[in-house]
C-alpha positions, 0 to 999 in steps of 0.5 A: 817487295825489296827490303833493306836489312843492315847488320851492324856492330860497334866496338866501344871503350866500355859498357856505359853509353854516357861515359864510354865511346865507340872505337869502331863501327861496321855495317853490312847491308843486304837487299832481301826479296822473297827470302833472297839476300843480296850484298848492297854495301858495307862500311867499316871505320875506326873512330877516335873516341877521345878517351883512352881505351882501357886494356880490357876493351882492347882485350875484347876487340884488339883495337888500341889507342895507336890504332885510332889515334889518327882516326876522325871522331864519331861527329866527323864520320856521322854522315857516313854512318847515318845512311846505313841506319836509315830506311832499313831493318837493323840486324844486330846481336843484342842490338836493342840493349847495347848498339842502338843506345850507344849509337843514339848517344853518339848521334845526339852528342854530334848534334844529330838525330836518329835517322828513322822511326819506327825502328824495325829490328831483328835480334838473333840474341833474343831468338837464340836465348828463347830457343837454345843454349844456356850461354847466349854470348855471341861466341856461343851463338856463332858456334851453335849456328855456324860450327865456327870458333871465333878468335878471342879478339874480334873486330866489328866486321867479322861479327857482322859477317858472322851474324848475317850467317847466324840469322840465315841459319836461324831462318832455315832451322826454325820452322816458324821462319822457314815455313813463313810466307815472309821470314823477315816479318817473322824475325822481327816479331820474334825479336819482340821489339 
């Protein structure tokens, strides 16, 4: 059986899905069949949030007001994003707590609806938190699973590619995934969402 798995990440103006807005959306879709992952498609778009990006947010992702000044707002780009959220297993770091609620709020503000239900999710954050280090931030997960150090400011597509590496390593490292007849189902169950 061939399945779509889409790794998503967003960068935002802050942490409140009611007050803050998305400034970047990235998705990297792979097809998975019998444990083999193949590139299918990707997207990375800057989004004009319609509000100023606070300096503390820029310090995290490096995206400035000037960079998004001419970018279309989310509502004008939703048609580009929604296909990446449809008919797929979503993969993201702390995706259920952060990315999905933010995307849902932006989609609703655009007068649209979340594309599919029920939503299947793989969250490497939950797997990492249950099994490993006391620090569970994305930089720690990337370091632990890939040996790679992250730059201070990061962009969404860099996170997406690193997350795919993290999940592939988790799949090989932990026997419950490595020895599973269907590692994707095991990853979804381990996420508990």
